[in-house]
N, C-alpha and C positions, 0 to 999 in steps of 0.2 A: 381487804387487799393489802398485801405486804408492802411496806415502804421500800423503795428501790435503794435507799441508802440508810445506814444506821445512824443513830445520834452521834456516835463518835466520828463517823465519816463526814457528817454535816458540819460538826465542830471544826474538823480539820480544814474543810473548805472555807469556812467562815474566817479562819485565821489566815487565809490567803494562799493555802497550799492544796492539800489533798494527796493521799498516798497512791501507790500504784493501783490498788484495787478500786479506789474511788474514781481515778481517772478512767479505768477500764469500764466502770459502770456508765460514766458520762459518754464515753465513746460508743458503747453498746446502745445507749439510748438514742444517740443520733443515727446510728445505722438502722435501728428498728423503725425510727420515724421516717427515714428516707425510703425504706422499703414500702411502707404503707402509702406514703405520698406518691411514689412512682406507680404503684398499682392503681391508685385513684386517678392519677393524671392520665394513665393509659386508657382507663375507662372513659374519661372525659373526651378522649380523641378517638373513641371506638368506631366512629363513622369512617375513619381512614384506615385502609388495609395495612399501611405501613406501621401503624401503632400496634396492631395485633401481631404482625410478623416480628416486630422488634421485641415485644414482651416474650414471645415464644422463644426467640433466640437467646434472650437473657436468661430464661428459665433453663434452656438446654445448657448454657454455660455454667449455671449454678450447679446443675447435676454433675457436670464434668469437673468443675474446679470451684468449689464454694468460696474459697478465699479470694479468688480472682474477682468474682462478682462483688464480694464485700468491699474489695479495694475500689472497684468502679463506683459503687454506690456511696463510698466515703468521699468522693470528689465533691467539694463544697458547693459548686454552682448547681448541682442537681436539685437542691431544694428550691432555688429561685425558678428553675424551669418548671418544676411540678406546680408551684403556686401559679405561675402564668398560665399553664395549661388548664388548671382547674378553673381559672377565670376566663377561659376562652381566648387568651391572648397569645397562645403559642401552639404550634402543631407538633407532630411526632418526630420531626427530623432529628432533633437533639437526642431523643430516646434511641433512635436508630444508630446514631454515631456512638453513643455510650455502649449500647449492646454490641456493636461491632468491635469496639476496643476490648471489651471483656471477652467476647467469644474468640477474638483473634489470639489473645493471651492464653485462652484455654485450649488452643490448638484445633478448634472446630472448623469444619468446612461449611461455607454458607455463601449466599449472594443476596444482597439487598440493593434495591434501586431507589434512589433518592432524588427529589427535585433539586435542580442546580441552585445553589445559594445566589442571591441577588448580587452579592459583591464578588462572586467567583472564588470564594474561600470556603473550604470545608474543613472544620476543625474536628479532630477525633480526640475527645477528652483524654488527657494524660499521655497521648501518643505523639501528637503533632498536628500540623495543618497542611492541606494541599491548597495551593494557590494557582491562579491562571486557568481555572475551569471555564470552558466555553459557554456562551450565553444560550446556545440553542440545543443543548444536550442535557439529558438526565445524567446522574452520577451513579456509577455502579461501584459497590463495595463488595469485594470478594475476599473471603478468608480461607487459608489453607496452610496446614502444618506450621502454625505460629506466625504466619505472615499475613499482611493485608495489602491488597491491590486496589488502587483508586484510579478509575478511568472515567472519561467524560464523553465517550462516543464509540461507535462501532469500529472506526478505524484508528482508535487510540488504545494502545496497550497499557497506558497509564504508568503510574509509579508503583513500585513494590517496596514495602517497608517491613522491618521487624516489629511485630506487635508488642514485644516485651519492652524494648528500649527506644523505639522510634527511629532506629538507624535506617538510612536509605540503602536498599539492596539493589534496586534497579531503577534508573532514572527514566526509562522509557523514551519515546520519541514524539510524544504528543504535546509538548510544551507545558506540561504541568510541573510546577516546582513544589518541593517538599521542604517544610521547616520543622525539624524534630523538636519535641518538647525538651526542655532543659530541667535538670534537677540540681539541687545543692544539698550538701550533707552536713548540716551544723550540729545535729543532735543524735542521729543513729544511722545505721547503714542503709536503711530503707530510703532515706533522703526525703527532701521536700520539693514538690513541683514548683517551678517558677512559672506561674500561670500568666502569660502575656498573650494568650491566643483564644481562650475559651469565649464564645459569644455571650455567655451568661455571667461573665465575671464583673460586669458593670453594675454594682448595686451599692455604691458608696457615695459619700458626700462630695468626693472629687472624682473627675474622670480618670479612668485607667489609662496607663501609658501604652503606646504601641509596642510592638515586639522590640525587646532590647537588642541593641547591636552586640557584637561579640565582646567589645570592651566593657559595655555596661553590664553584661551578664557575668563577665569575669570579676568585675568590681563587686557586684552583689555576692558572688560566691565567696570572695575573700572576706568580705565583711561578715557574712553569715558564719563562716568558720571561726572568725575572731569572737563574734558574739556568743556562739555556742561554747567556746572554750572559757570565756569569762563567766558565763552563767554556770557551767559545770564546776568551776572553781569556787565561786562565791555564792551562788543561789541554786544549788542542785535541785531543790524541789521544783523550782520554776523550769529548769531545764528538763526535768522528767515530765512535767505537764506538757511542755512544748513537744517533746518526743512522742507523747501519747495522743495529742489532739491536733497538732499542726499538720495539715496536709498540703497547703500551698501558700506561696507568697505571691501577691498580686501587685506588680509595680503600678504606682499612681503617678500622674503628672504632678510635679512639684508646684506649690503655690507661688504666686509672684514674689513673695517675701524670700523664698528660698529656704525657709524653715522646714524641717522634716515634718511630715504628717503621717498619721496611720489611722486605720479604721477596721472594724469588723461589722458583720451584718448577720442578723438572725436568719436571713435567707441564704447564708453561705458559711455557717459555722464550721470551723476547721481551716478557713482561709484568713490570712492577715494581709490586708492591703496597706501599702506604705510607699512613700517616695524614698528613693535610695539615699540614706544619710551619708554624712562625711566620714564617720568613724564607727568602729565596731561597738564601742560602749553605748553610743546613741542608739544603734540598732538593738542592742540588748534591752535598753530601756523601752523602746517601742514594742518589742516583742512581749515583754512582761506585761506592759499595759494592756495589750490586746489579748493575750492569753487569759488574763483575768476576765475580760468580757466574754471570751469563749467559754470558760468554765461556768460562769454565772448563767449565760444563755443556755448552755446544755443542762444545767441544773434546773432552770425554770421550765424546761420542756418535760421534766420529770416530777418536780415538786413545786406547787404554788407557794410563793413566799409573800404575795400581796394580792389584793383584789384589784383587778384592772378597772379602768374607766374613771379613776379619780381625777380631780382637776389639777392643772399645773399651778401649784401654789408653794412649792418648796424652793429654798435657796440652795443652789449648788455653788459653793464658794468660788469655783473656778469659772462661773458664767454669770452674766447679768440677767438672763431671762429666767422666769419661774419654770420649774420642772415638775412633772408628775412624779409620784413616789417611785415608780419603776426606773425612771431615768436617773433619779438621785441615787438609788441603790446601785445601779450600774456604774455611775461615776465614782461613788465612794469605794466600791470594791476594786475598780481599776486603779484608783489612786492609792489604795492600800498597797498594791504591788509597786507602784511608782515610788512611794515613800520607802519601801523596803530596799529598792535598788539604791536610793540615795543614802539609806542607812549604812549600807555596805561601803559607800564611797565617801562618807562624811569626813574622813581624815585627809582627803585630797586637797583641801584648802577651804577658804572662806566661802567661795561660791557653792561648793558641794555641801558644806555644813548648812548653808542657808537653804538650799533646796530640800535637804532632809527635814530640817525643822519646819519649813513652810508646809511641805506636803503632809507631815505628821499632824500639824495643827489644823490645816484645812480639812483633812480627812476626818479628824476627830470631831470637828464642828458639824460636818455632814452626818456622821454616824449618830451624833446626839440628836439631831433633828429626826433621823429615821426612828430612833428609839421611841419617839412620841407619835409616830405616824399611825393614824387610826386604820389605814388600809392594810397594815401588815397582818398576815395570818399568824397563828400560834407558832408555826415553824419559822416564819419570817422573823418574829420577835426574838426567838432563840438564836437565829442566825445573826441578827444585828447585835445582840448582846455579846455573842462570841467575837464579833469584829471589834466591838468596843473593848473587850477584855484584852484582845491581842494588842491593840494600840496602847492601852494603859501600861502594858509591860515594857514599852519602848522608853526607857528612862535615860537614854544616852544623852549626856549633857553636851551642849554647844556653848560657845562663848556668849557672854552677856550682850555685846552689841548685836550679835546675830539674833538672839532671842528677842531683843527689843525691836529690831527691824521686822522680824516675822510678825510680832504682835501688831505693829503698825499696819503692815500690808493686809493682814487678816481682818483687823477691825475696819480698815478703810473700805475693803470690799463689802463688808456688811452695811456700812453707811451708804455706799453707792447703790447697793441693791435695793435698800429701803426707799431711797429717794427716786429710784428709777421705776419701781414696780408697785408701790403701795400707796393707797389713797385712804387717809384716815376718815372715819365717820364724821361728816360735817356737824352732826348733832353733838358729838363728843367735843369737837373743836369749839363749838359755840358755848357749850356748858363750861369747858375749862376756861375760856376767855372771860366768861361771866364771873367765875370763881376768882380769877386773877384780879379783875377790876374791883372786886369786893373784898379782897383779902382773905378769901376762904381757902383752906387747904384743898389740894387737888385730889380727885378720885379718878385715876387713870385706868381705863379698861385694858384688858389683856389681849383681846382679839378683835378690836374694833376696826382695824384697817382691812381693806379689801384689795385684791390684786387688780391692777389696771389692765384693761384690754391692750393687746399689743400695739394697736394703732394710736393709743394715747400715751405711750411711753416715750420719754425723751431719748434721743440718740446719744448714748454715752459709751465710754470704753473703760475697761478695767485698768487699774494701776497707772493712773496719771497723778498730777498734783503732788501733794506732800509725800505720799508713799513712794511715788516714782523717784522723787529726789532722795528719799532715804535709801531706797534700793541702789540707786546709782552711786550714792556716796559710799555705801558699804562695799559695793562690788566693782565700781568703775572709777571712783575718785571724783570728787566735786558733785555737781548736780547736772541733770540732763539739760540739754540746750533748750532755752526758752522757758525754763521754770521761773515762777514768780519770786520776788524777794521774800515773801512770807514763807513759801515752800523752802527756799534756800535757808532761811533762818531756822526753820524747824529742823531740817536735815542736819544743820550745824549744831543743834542743841540749844539755840537761843529761843526758848519756849515763850518767854514774855513778849519779845519782839514779834514772834510769829503770831501769837494770839492777838496782839493789837492789829497786825496786818489783816488777819482773817475777819476780825470784827469790822474793820473799815470796808473790806470787800463785800461783806454781807449787807452792810448799810447801803452800799451803792447798788448791789444786785442780789436780792434775796434768793435768786435761783442759781447762784454760783455753787455748783456741786463740790468743786475742789475746795472751796472755802468752808463748806459744811464739814467735809472730811477733815480739813485742818483743824476746825474748831473742836471736833470730837477728839482728835489725837492730842492736841495741846492741853485739853482739859485733864488728861492723865498726868501731865507733867507740871501742872500749876495748882496742885492740891485740891482738885475737884473731881474725884473718882466717881461720885454718884452722878454728877452731870454728864460725865463722859459715858457712863453706862447707858443713860437715857438716849444720848446722841447716837450711840452705836446701835442700840436695839430698837429705838423708835424714832429715827431721824425724820421720817415723814410727818410725824405728829408735831415735833418741835418746829419744823419748817412751816407747816400749815398754821400753827398757833402764832408763830412769829409774823406771818403775813397778816393775820387778823389783828395782832397787837404790834403795829410797826414801831411804836415808841419803846417797846420793851427790848432789853438786851437779850439776844438768843441764848447766851450761856447762862444768864440769870434765869431765863425761862426753863432751861433744861434742869438746873439745880432745883427750881421750885417743883417741877414735875417729879423729881426724885424723892420728894418728901413722902413719908408714910401717910396714908389716908387717915 
């Protein structure tokens, strides 16, 4: 079997981009996959005549206008519907509306009778939605000469719309309202659907927003235009990828914090879901993050990069929970794009320089983990090696205080992750305690710790304690409200005072995670780099040993563990 992509194309993708031919292969792979899934889903619904009629109509439309059907099948929620239909959780109505949209654009004449939707809303994918359908009537969809008519009863002449752009042509007199689909044009003339109507758009970690009002739609359009312009000027390869792969934007409800969120789903590749941010540059960042997920998801549908089913045991530097290899790869690839955005913005000030250095460092740490992952295929290893090579080429300097703050935050997240998720082998802890008591050099195992089950993990958050004080001092002046005197001392550069404070805190509470983080960070600045290394990479072992040897100083224990065997 011929590989769908050449080694050069795979290397280009691994570097974070992908040329036009590569993007075309990814797009073609998604179209072929949806064709197969649509046929399989129709067969799963074969007991219902509407399924057969809809597939026949879609086939007629393809004979008349192949590009029109390809556009319909490129609609991202189609994948989610096919999966649900194959699982017996969805009927053929969605297929009927998809076929009607394609056949209407192809100019075919047809009639389909559909059951009335329970909520009285019938969405025609990429065209719009009819609302106010009556409860006691079936719905008729009729196509003729490039128009679609939707009616809900014998005495209802319904609404008539243009199948190409969703414009209302005839409002009828039956009380049905029509809401046309909206599009925005950030990257090419074809535009991107603003999908706030499709019933299968809800496949993300946050609920989708209801239909945007006119002001909200206009705001998103302005921001998309600005984001597209910025990407064309600064990151044209990402703009090209978005032009080739992005089919719809799905508005999400913003979280309580008000911070912008975004998401993609393997059940809707080609869609990017997001809460509408405040400015175009933030939207550009969200789009790059999610188009990276889109590219990698489309690639994984063509080329296996890892064996599935492995345990969640890897540390994603931007999360506290252990991740399986596939999730770590997705996160690393997405943040490769995030780091590149900030690389282009790093001259905008200290905050932008920090974001660039931070995401470069954390993505590098994630990729180094992936390089050692046993689950990777041969192609996956090559892909990860090319990612690492790309990151090594980013030598752009940032100010010393920024570099120091980034190292603190990155090391702190490693300490927190170990204390949150790892349990050292109790036999190793007992053996090391015995060696300590008898003055014997330690022999530290390299893979003795196991991942705790989720129910046994303490509830912690990223970026508190000393690293939060460091970040706040660098970017916001002073320290965050409520930070401890030892954290404030560390952020101010008073390492000896901070170290004494962290030692006192651990003597009072050996489970004080912020104090363990502070101990690891201050060790770097008090002439004990070997102890700092152990505290950063095996904090759970030092903590467990300290609890077994309560009279021993934790930093002295870490320095002892750092001795060569």
